[in-house]
C-alpha positions as CSV (number, residue, x, y, z in Angstrom):
1,M,-16.4,-66.2,-33.1
2,A,-15.2,-63.8,-30.5
3,E,-17.0,-63.8,-27.2
4,R,-18.6,-60.5,-26.3
5,T,-17.9,-59.2,-22.8
6,R,-20.6,-57.4,-21.0
7,N,-20.0,-54.0,-19.3
8,T,-21.9,-53.3,-16.1
9,G,-23.2,-50.1,-17.7
10,D,-25.0,-52.1,-20.4
11,T,-27.7,-53.5,-18.2
12,A,-31.2,-52.0,-18.1
13,V,-32.6,-51.1,-14.8
14,A,-36.4,-51.2,-14.3
15,I,-37.6,-48.2,-12.4
16,P,-40.6,-48.9,-10.2
17,K,-43.8,-47.4,-11.4
18,S,-44.3,-45.4,-8.2
19,R,-41.2,-43.4,-9.0
20,T,-42.2,-42.4,-12.5
21,A,-45.9,-41.8,-12.3
22,K,-46.2,-38.5,-10.5
23,K,-49.6,-36.7,-10.4
24,V,-49.5,-33.1,-11.3
25,A,-51.8,-31.0,-9.1
26,K,-54.4,-28.8,-10.8
27,P,-53.7,-25.1,-10.2
28,P,-56.1,-23.6,-7.7
29,P,-58.9,-21.5,-9.3
30,Y,-59.1,-17.7,-9.0
31,K,-62.2,-15.5,-9.4
32,V,-62.1,-12.4,-11.6
33,L,-64.4,-9.8,-10.0
34,L,-65.9,-6.7,-11.5
35,H,-66.8,-3.9,-9.0
36,N,-69.6,-1.4,-9.4
37,D,-68.9,2.3,-9.7
38,N,-71.1,5.4,-10.5
39,Y,-69.5,6.2,-13.8
40,T,-68.9,3.1,-15.9
41,T,-71.8,2.4,-18.2
42,M,-73.7,-0.8,-18.1
43,E,-73.2,-1.2,-21.9
44,F,-69.4,-1.0,-21.5
45,V,-69.5,-3.7,-18.8
46,V,-71.5,-5.9,-21.1
47,E,-69.0,-5.3,-23.9
48,V,-66.1,-6.1,-21.7
49,L,-67.7,-9.3,-20.5
50,Q,-68.3,-10.4,-24.1
51,A,-64.9,-9.3,-25.5
52,V,-62.6,-10.5,-22.6
53,F,-64.5,-13.3,-21.0
54,H,-66.4,-14.5,-24.2
55,H,-69.8,-14.5,-22.5
56,N,-72.9,-14.4,-24.8
57,L,-75.2,-11.3,-24.5
58,E,-77.6,-12.9,-22.1
59,R,-74.9,-14.1,-19.6
60,A,-73.0,-10.8,-19.9
61,T,-76.2,-8.9,-19.1
62,R,-76.9,-11.1,-16.1
63,I,-73.4,-10.6,-14.7
64,M,-73.6,-6.8,-15.4
65,L,-76.9,-6.7,-13.4
66,Q,-75.3,-8.6,-10.5
67,V,-72.4,-6.0,-10.5
68,H,-74.9,-3.2,-10.6
69,Q,-77.2,-4.5,-7.9
70,R,-74.8,-6.2,-5.5
71,G,-71.7,-4.1,-6.0
72,V,-69.6,-7.0,-7.3
73,G,-69.9,-9.8,-9.8
74,V,-67.9,-12.8,-10.9
75,A,-66.8,-12.5,-14.5
76,G,-65.1,-15.9,-14.5
77,T,-62.9,-18.4,-12.7
78,Y,-59.5,-19.3,-14.1
79,P,-56.0,-20.4,-13.1
80,M,-54.1,-17.5,-11.4
81,E,-52.0,-16.4,-14.5
82,V,-55.1,-16.4,-16.8
83,A,-57.2,-14.5,-14.2
84,E,-54.5,-11.9,-13.7
85,T,-54.1,-11.5,-17.5
86,K,-57.9,-11.0,-18.0
87,A,-58.1,-8.5,-15.1
88,A,-55.3,-6.5,-16.6
89,K,-57.0,-6.5,-20.0
90,V,-60.3,-5.3,-18.4
91,M,-58.4,-2.5,-16.6
92,S,-56.6,-1.5,-19.8
93,L,-59.9,-1.4,-21.8
94,A,-61.5,0.7,-19.0
95,R,-58.7,3.2,-18.9
96,A,-58.7,3.5,-22.7
97,A,-62.4,4.3,-22.5
98,E,-61.8,6.6,-19.5
99,F,-63.9,4.6,-17.1
100,P,-62.9,3.9,-13.5
101,L,-64.1,0.2,-13.7
102,L,-62.2,-1.9,-11.1
103,C,-61.4,-5.5,-11.8
104,T,-59.7,-7.7,-9.1
105,V,-58.6,-11.3,-8.7
106,E,-59.1,-13.4,-5.6
107,P,-58.8,-17.1,-4.7
108,E,-62.0,-19.1,-5.1
C-alpha cells in the first residue's frame, strides 16, 4: 500500500469563536410624522393611517386627533428606509388627492 503524503494545505484550522460571531447592530429607529394643515380633511388622514401604516380605525382616529390638536403626530416608528418609503407613499397619496399634507421623517 502506498503511503499518502500530506500537503500543508490539507490541514483544517480552527477559527476562534470571537472572530466568527459578530453581532449585527439593530438599525436606529425613525419616526414618521404627519403635520397639520388647514386643508387636508380628517377623514383623509384617517384613511392614510389605515392604508399606509395599517392602523385600525380607533388608533388612526387617535393619531389624527393628535395631529389636529397638537400640530403633529407620530404615525409610526421604523428603520430609516422603511420610514422614508412610507413618508413618500403618504406624500404621493396626498398629492394625488390634491391635499397639502406634509409627512416627514426624523430620528427617534
